[in-house]
C-alpha positions in Angstrom: -104.5 107.7 -96.9 -102.5 108.1 -93.8 -99.7 110.6 -93.5 -96.2 109.2 -93.2 -94.7 109.2 -89.8 -91.8 111.5 -89.3 -89.9 112.7 -86.3 -91.9 115.8 -86.3 -95.3 114.0 -86.2 -94.2 111.4 -83.6 -95.1 112.2 -80.1 -93.0 110.5 -77.4 -94.9 108.5 -74.8 -94.2 110.3 -71.6 -96.9 108.7 -69.5 -94.4 106.5 -67.7 -92.2 109.5 -66.8 -95.3 111.5 -65.8 -96.4 108.6 -63.5 -92.9 108.4 -62.0 -92.8 112.2 -61.4 -96.2 112.1 -59.7 -95.1 109.2 -57.5 -91.9 111.0 -56.7 -93.9 114.1 -55.6 -96.2 112.0 -53.4 -93.2 110.4 -51.7 -91.5 113.8 -51.2 -94.7 115.2 -49.8 -95.0 112.3 -47.4 -91.5 113.0 -46.0 -89.7 116.2 -47.2 -86.5 115.2 -45.4 -86.0 112.5 -48.1 -86.2 114.9 -51.0 -82.5 114.7 -51.9 -82.3 110.9 -51.6 -85.5 110.5 -53.6 -84.3 112.9 -56.3 -81.1 110.8 -56.7 -83.3 107.7 -57.0 -85.5 109.4 -59.6 -82.4 110.2 -61.7 -81.2 106.6 -61.4 -84.5 105.5 -62.9 -86.3 104.1 -59.8 -89.8 102.8 -60.7 -93.2 104.2 -59.8 -93.6 101.3 -57.4 -90.5 102.3 -55.5 -91.8 105.8 -54.9 -95.3 104.4 -54.0 -93.6 102.0 -51.5 -91.7 104.9 -49.9 -94.9 106.9 -49.5 -96.8 103.9 -48.1 -94.0 103.2 -45.6 -94.0 106.8 -44.4 -97.8 106.7 -44.0 -97.7 103.4 -42.1 -94.9 104.7 -39.8 -97.0 107.8 -39.1 -100.0 105.7 -38.4 -98.1 103.4 -36.1 -96.6 106.4 -34.2 -100.1 107.9 -33.8 -101.4 104.6 -32.5 -98.5 104.4 -30.0 -99.2 107.9 -28.8 -102.8 107.1 -28.4 -101.9 104.0 -26.3 -99.7 106.1 -24.1 -102.4 108.7 -23.2 -103.0 108.9 -19.5 -106.2 107.0 -18.9 -107.4 106.7 -15.3 -108.1 103.1 -14.4 -111.7 102.3 -13.5 -112.2 100.5 -10.2 -115.1 98.2 -9.7 -116.7 100.5 -7.1 -117.0 103.3 -9.7 -119.3 101.2 -12.0 -122.8 101.4 -10.8 -125.3 99.6 -13.0 -128.6 101.4 -13.5 -131.8 99.3 -12.9 -133.3 98.1 -16.1 -137.1 98.3 -16.7 -138.9 96.9 -19.6 -139.5 93.9 -21.7 -136.9 92.2 -23.8 -137.3 89.5 -26.5 -134.9 86.6 -26.6 -134.3 86.5 -30.3 -135.7 83.8 -32.6 -137.2 81.7 -29.7 -139.8 84.3 -29.0 -139.3 84.1 -25.3 -140.1 87.3 -23.4 -138.2 88.4 -20.3 -139.7 91.1 -18.2 -137.2 93.1 -16.2 -138.4 95.3 -13.3 
């Protein structure tokens, strides 16, 4: 026999709220400056996907900024006179044809 279900024995399903709260925390960690705005969105009932999107957008923006900074680094140009090939010695195979090239 199963026991009758009463309000005392029913447990509310909070998995959706837990997922929303976790997604909210990830979004806030990604950009703490948005905490107040994200808290308001959480109270309005914004979805998990909304908070995941915010976190992803912040991460993509940071990655793009990092890429831009890397591109702006001062790299000295190489002039053709600076490249000096070293002489090669040895035997090389030409792949599937089996031809052998000797370099001295």
